[in-house]
N, C-alpha and C positions, 0 to 999 in steps of 0.2 A: 838596739831595741828589736824585740821579736813581738810582732802584732798579731795575736790569735782572737782578740776580741770581736764579737759581732754577732747579731742575732741571726739565727739560721733556719727557723721553721717556715717551711714553704706555705703552709696554709694559713699561719698567722701573718705571713708577709702579705697575703691578700687582704685579709681583714684590716691590717694596721700598716698601710704602705708609708705614711708620713712618719711613723715611729721607726719603721726599718730604715728609712732614707735618712733620718736624723742620726740614728745610732751608727748605722753602717759607713755612711759618707762623712757626716759631719764629725762624727767621733774620730774617725781616722784623720781628718783635718786638724782637729784640736790636738791630738796625740803628736802630729808633725809639728804643730807651733810649739807645743811644749819641749819637743826634742830640740828645736832650734834654739829656744831660750836656754836649754841646758847644755847647748854646744855638742848634742849627741849626733853624730853623723852617719852611723850604720843602722839600716833598717831592713829587716826581714819580715815580709808580709805573707801570711798564710791565708788561703782562700779555700774555695771549693771547686770542684771539677764542673759544677752546674754553670759557672760563668761561661763555659764554652758551648753551652746549648747542647742540641742533638746533632752532633756532627757524625757523619756516616764513617769517617775514617780517621785514623791517626796518621801523622801527628796532628793535633788540633791547631788551629789557627785563631789568632786574636780578633779577627774581624767577624766571627759567627755571633749572631744575636743570642743573648741568654734566654733560656727556657721560661723564666717566670720572673716576678719582680724581686724575690729574694736574691736571685742570682744577678739581677741587674744592679741591685745597691752593692753587691760583693764586687762586682765589676767595677762600678764607678768609684769605689774607695780604692 
């Protein structure tokens, strides 16, 4: 399974945080549940560089806080 689905507009994520959480986090959980039911074992998740926040240098590390809500829901999913 290759997962590219998710809401991604930063401005809209501020206006509709619950919609973004439901779609980006719960949608991913529903997808994983359907994969288990269908015995699909391979999962590729595509996200956004915004999940890494404003890091001053490369390589990026997972512990950095996302810069905004959209990135936070992407990281949570």
